[in-house]
N, C-alpha and C positions, 0 to 999 in steps of 0.2 A: 192393244193389250199391255197391261203393266208388266214391267220386268221385275225381277226379284228385289233389286235394290230400291225401286220406287215403292214396292209393297212394304219393305222394311221401314221406310221413312214414314209410312202411314200408321205404324204401330204406336200405341200409347202404353205406358207402363205406370200403373197406379199403385202407390204405396199405401197400405192399410196398417192400422194399429188398433190393438185391443189390449186390455189388461186382465190377466188371468186371476188376479186377486180380488177382482170386483165382481159381485154377484150379477150386476147389470153388464152383460158382455157386449155393450154397444161397440161397434167397429167404426173407426174414423178414417176418412181419406186424409192422408198426410201430404199428398202431393201427386201430381200427374206430370209425367215426363215423356219426352219423345225419344229418349234413349235408355236402354237398360242400365248403362253405366251411371247415368245421373240418378236414376231411381235407386240403384244399389248404394250410391253415396249417401242419399237421404236416409235410406233404411239403416245403414251403419251409424250415421250420426245420431239417430234416435235410439237405437238399440245396438250397442257395440259388441255384445257377446253372441257368438255363433253357437247354436245348439245342433250338433252333428246328427243326433238321433231324429229330430223333427225337421231338420234343414230350415230352421228359422233363426232370426236374430232376436235376442231378448235384452232387456235392461234389468238393472238391479231391483227396480220397484215393481217388476212383474209385467211390464209392457212386452208385447210380442208384435213384430212387424213382418209383413210379407208383401210380395209384389204379384200383381196379376197383369198379364199382357193382354191388351185389347186391340182389336183392329179399329182404326179410325173409320167413322162412317156409321151407317145404319146398323142397329143391332137389336137384340131381344134378350136382355140379360137380367136374371133374377138377382135382386140385391139382398143383402143380409138383413135379418131382423133381429131384434133383441130377444 
């Protein structure tokens, strides 16, 4: 049986981006990382402004980024659509 540390090492952190000013709200994967720290660095690089109300990072041009944590391995996840 996997211990907790091994399980954490199997987690993936996906950074997504979309633009609130665009009527086509396509979401883009901006990176996939094996640590939350690296995902957060990428998120802050793309969108340096933290929105406390929505708990998201935004940029001056309307980009919004967020992170989803996924477990490595088999899954059944519904993806976003436009």
